[in-house]
N, C-alpha and C positions, 0 to 999 in steps of 0.2 A: 443435531447439530454438536463435537464434541467438542467440550470447552479448547481447545489448541486453534480448532478454526474461528470459535468466536472469538479469541484473543487475537486471530493471521488477520480479520478481516475487519476489529478495532482500530486495529495496529495502520494499516493500507488507509483505510478513512483517517486517519489521524495521523498519516504524514502525507497526504493529501494535502491539509486541511491546511500545517504547515508548511509543508512550501508551499500553495497558493500564498500564504502568508511575510512568507521570503519574497514574493514575487512581488509584490504589489506593493511591498514598503521597500526591498533594496535592489528592484529588478532580479528578469529569470534570470539562472540557472541554470544550464543542459543537462548540464551532470546529475543536478539534483533531482531532474522532475523522469533523468535517464532510470537513480535508481526508485522511485515514484515506480515509478513499468514496474522491472523488475522483480519491484514488488509485489506490485500490484499480480504481475503473469505468473507471482510465486503464489501469491491466495486460493490465484485461481481454476493453476493445477491442487490445491489439496481443497477448496473441494468437488474440484470434479471426484475429484478419486473415493472409493465408497471405503466405509471402516466395515473389516475383515475379522 
């Protein structure tokens, strides 16, 4: 796994923790969850592509 893929994975997990913490502390924000889903899909797309 390349460094950029690892970085995206760590960023995605970190964003999930941050959004979950925000939701617990201040209530749900649909835009944050939407942004996290988009980030997760981008990360999955990067993981699915082959290094050439």
